[in-house]
N, C-alpha and C positions, 0 to 999 in steps of 0.2 A: 536377221540375215543369215546367221549361223544355222538356225533351224531350217531355213529355206534351202541352204546348201546341202544339209544332211538329207532333207527330203528328196532333193534331186538325185543324190547319190544312191538312195535306196529305191528310187523309182524303177530302174531296170530289174532289180531283184524282186520287187513286188509284182511286176508284169510277168517275170519268169515263173514265180510261184503260182500266180493265177493261171498261167497257161498249163503248168503241170497238173494243177488241181482239176482243170477242165478235161485234160486228157484222161485222168483217172475216172472222172464222173461220166464221160460219154458212154462207156460200156454199161454202166449201171442204169443210165437213162434209157438205153436201148432195151435192156432187159425189162425194166419197169413198163415202158410203153408197150412192148409186145405181150406183156402179161395182161394188158387191157384190150387186146385184139383177139379175134379168132385165130387159131393156130394156122389156118390155111393162108393167112395174110402176112405171116412172119417175114418171109423172104421176098414178098412182092414189092417192097419199097427199097430194097437194098441197092439195086442198080437201075438208074443212076442214083447216087446219094443225094438226098435233099432233106428239107425240114420234116417231110412226112416219115423219113426213116426213124427219126427220134421223137416225133410227137404225133398224136392222133387226135382228130376232132370228134371222133365217135367212140370214146372209151366206154367199156362195159366191164362188169365184174363177173361175167359168166364163168371165166376160168377159175376164179377164187371160189365161186359157188360149187363148181365141179370138184374142188379139192375135198369136199365133205365126203365124197364117195370113194376116196382112196385111203391108203394106210399112212398117209403123211402125218395126220393128226396123232396117231399112236406113236409114230416115229419121233415126232417133236416132243411128246410127253416123255418118252424114254430118254431122249437126248437131255432133257432138262434134269431128269432124275440122275442120270449118270454124271452129268457135268457138275451139278450141285454137290453130289456126294464126293466127287473127286476134289472139289474145292475145299469142302469141309474137312476131309481127312488129309488130303495131300498138303494143304497149307500148314497144318500142324507138323507133319513129317518134314517138309522142306524147311520150315522155320527153325525147328530143333536141330536139323543137320547144319544149317547155316550158322546158328549160334555156336554149335560145337566147333565148327571150323574157324570161327572168328574169335571166340573168347576162351575156349578151353585149351590149356596147354597140354599136348600129348605128342609122343613121338610118332612121326610119320604123317603129321597133319598136312604138310605140303603135298605128300604123295597122294593122299586120299583126295585132296582138292583137285589135283591134276587129273585123277581118274574121272572125277565128276565133270570137269570141264570137257574131257574127251568124250564123255558119254553123250553130251548134247550136240557134239559135232557129227555123230553117226546118225544118218537118217533112220527113223524108226521103221519105215517101210522095208528097209534092207534086212531087218531081223524079224519082221512080223510073221513070216511063214514058219520058220523053225520054232519061234516062240508059241505060235498057235498050236503046233504039234504037241508041245509040252503041256499047254493048257488043256488040250483034249485028253491027255493021259491023266490029268488031275480032275477030270470030269467038270471042268469049268466052262465048257462050251454051252452057249445059250443060257448063261446066267449073268446077272448084273455084276456079280463079283468078278467074273472073267473080263467084263467090259471095263470095269473101273480100275483094276489093279495096275495095268501098265502106265496109267496116267498119274499115279500117286507120287512117284519120285521124279520130279522134273529138274534136270540139271541146270537149266537156264534160271529157273526160279530160285534155286539154291545159290547160284552165283550172284544174282542181284541182291538177295537178302544178306548174303555174307558181306558183300561190299558195303551195304548200309550199316551192318553191325560193326564193321571195322571202324566206321566213323564215330561210333559212340565212345566217349572218353573212358579209358581203362580205369581212371580214378573212381568212377561211379561203381564199377564192379568191386574194386578193392574196398571202398567204403562200406558197401553192402555186406561183403564177407566179414569185415571187422565187426559189423552189427549182428553177425550170426546168421545171415541169410545164406541158404544153400544155392547150388547152381540152378535148380529149378525155380527158386524164388527170384533169383537175379534175372532169369530169362522171362518169367511170366510177369514180374512187377516192374522191371526196368526196360529191358531190351524190346520186348514185344510191344508195349504201349508206345515207345519212341518210334518204332518202325511202322506205324500205321500206314503211311503212304506206300512204303515198299511192300507191305503185306497186301494192300489192295492191288498193286501192280502185279504181284506174283499170283494173286487169286485170278486176275484177268487172264494171265498166261495159261494157268491150269484149265480155266473154263474154255478158252478158245481151242486149246489142244484137243479137248474131248469133243467140243461142238463141231469142229471141222474134220474130225477123224473119219476116214472112209474105209481104208484097207482093213484095219483091225476089226471094226464092227462087221465088215463083210465076211471075215473069216470066223469070228466067234459068235456074233449075234445073227444066226441064220433063220431062226423061226419067227413067226409073226408077233410073238409076245415080247421079243427082245430086239426087234428091229429098231435101228436109230434113224434119225432124220435124213442124213445124206443117202443112206442105202434105200430108204423108202422113196426118196426122190428119183434115184436111178431106176428103181423098179417100176416107175410109172411109164417107162418107155415100152411101147408095144413090140411084138416080135417082128412085125412087118411095117409098122408105121409109128411115127412119133408125133404126139400132139404138143407142139412147141409152146403154144399159148398156156397149156396146163403146166408144162415143165417150168416155164418162166414164172408163172404165178407161185408155184411151189418154191422156186429159188428165192423169190422176193420174201416169202414168209420166213424161210430159213435165215435170210440175211437180217430180217427185222429184229429178231431177238438179240443177237450179239451187238447189233448196231445201237439199239437203245441203251444197253448196258455200257458200251464203250463211251457213248456220248455223255452219259450220266457221270461216269467215273474217269473221264479222260484227264481231268486235272490231276488226280492222284497218280494215274499211270505215268504222265509226263514227269511229275515230281519224283516218282520212284526211280525213273531212269536217270534223271539228271543228278539226283543226290547220290545214286549208287556210283557215279563216276567221280565223286569228289576225292576219293582216296584210293 
């Protein structure tokens, strides 16, 4: 009886959650369906709205086949290179910074942490243009180094990792120091292994930051050798016409890569967020 009552109380929330999920899924379904139609038919089923708007009985993969003749493939390969390099290097930097802010006693630690918190409250696009001028003077335009550098220090990743490290008992570090272990040993042998879920969550943030970036690659990666996926997708628009079927097919391909990664690692991402809020 108690279980039945609990189920009845949760039923409205379940319906609400399902409704919100459907609302988020509808635009994605529309994009996916129109990627399987000729571009000329994209807006032909919008008014009036009906099931044909979101489904098609004659799907074809012509738009996906046509992607082979664009620069999207090169852009996706470059995006993978930039994102993976950002995760590999940025995760080490962010984890070491978070460990220092959580475990190392030094004067001004709270002030440094406040600056880091403020840093991720400032939209990156707001400082992208003046920062791009600086990078051009350093001859970093059209280089992978120039594309990767701004993504290495992520304030949100440092914040989440620091919160996780604060939950590690200080007695562990004290015992390790009494055994003669240095700060690097304490970080690499104790804190980093314990923070595996938080590390994976931070890695996802770093990856998505680079994968979704548009303004910075547009400013720094302007040649065909360093073009990234979102910029390559935008360049598929013609000067006087737009093949929406081709654009939607490219968008689906760009969505698929992070979607597979997130669905594979979502358990760790949720765990990292929830455990970071314990302390």
